[in-house]
Each structure stands twice: as C-alpha cells, then as structure tokens.
N, C-alpha and C positions, 0 to 999 in steps of 0.2 A: 667026793672030796668036799669037805666043808672049809670055807674060808671067811674070815671076818674083814670088814671094811678097813679096819686098822692095819691088817696085814697087806692090803692092797696099797696103802699109802707109802710103803717102804720099798715097793718093787718098781724098778724102772720099766717104762713102757717103750718097747722097741718096735719100729715099723719094719716088717720083713721086706718090704718093697725096696727100700734104700738103705736099711741098716741104721737109720737115724734114731737117736735116743730122744723121745718126745717129752720125757720128764717122768714124774710120778703122779699117780691118781690123786686128784684133789676132791672129787665128788663122784657120786653115782646117781644116775637118773633112774627112778623107780616108778613103775606104773601101778598105782594103788588099786585100780579096778581089776587088772589081770594078776596082780601079785607077783610081778616079775621085774627083774632088772632090765632096763632098756639100753643103757649106755654107760660108759665110763667117761669121766671128764678129766682132762689134763690141762693145767694152766698154760696159757700161751707164753711164749718166750719173751723175755724182757728186750726192749729196744735200746740200743746204745748204752750198755751198762745199767739199764733200768731207769735212766734219767728221763726217758720219753714215754713212759708207760709200758704196757704189755700188749702183745698181739692178742687176738681173740682166742678164747679157750678152744681146745681141740676136743670135740665130742666124738667119741668112738662108739658106734652102734655095737650092740652085743654080738651080732652075727659076724662082725669083723674081727673078733678076738679069736686067735688061733690056738694059743697055748698059755697056760699058767705054769710058770716054772717057779723054782724056789727063790730065785733072785730077780726074775723079770717076767713081764707079760708080753707075749708076742702078738702083734696085731697086723692086719693087712689093710692099709689105708692108702688109696691111690690119689685122692683128691685134696691133698693138703695145699693150702695157699702159701706161696713163697713171697709174702709181702715185702 
C-alpha cells in the first residue's frame, strides 16, 4: 500500500492502550542515511484552551504503529506523559 504524507495529516491517531485520540500527524521523522521513516509526530495538546501554550509533541516510533486505516492510524504507546 502506498500512502502520501498529505493523507496522513487527515487521519486521527488513536492509542490502542487507552483509546485516546492523540490528534493528527503534523510531521514525519525520516532517516536520510537509511532511507526510511523513523517516526510520526503528533502536536501536543493545548493547555487551558490554548492560552498557555502546548504540551510537548508526541513522537511515535515507527515500530509502535499497528495499523493504517482509512480514517485512523492505530498506535500502541504506553509511555505518554499526563502533564
């Protein structure tokens, strides 16, 4: 299956550990030497209606991605900080 980065940006990222919607992909980490994608980056949640900035971005290593669906990307992330 081929997929474009623009297609990733419209799919919700769901953590299968707790069912939490992490947001949508904002960036991709790519290893130029290996020629492979290393991680997906999801922007951190806004704090108090976005008035006090954002939490740190969530970087999801490629090996933690479980499934690409038509509407969502399922990931298995167990070490998310609850700041």
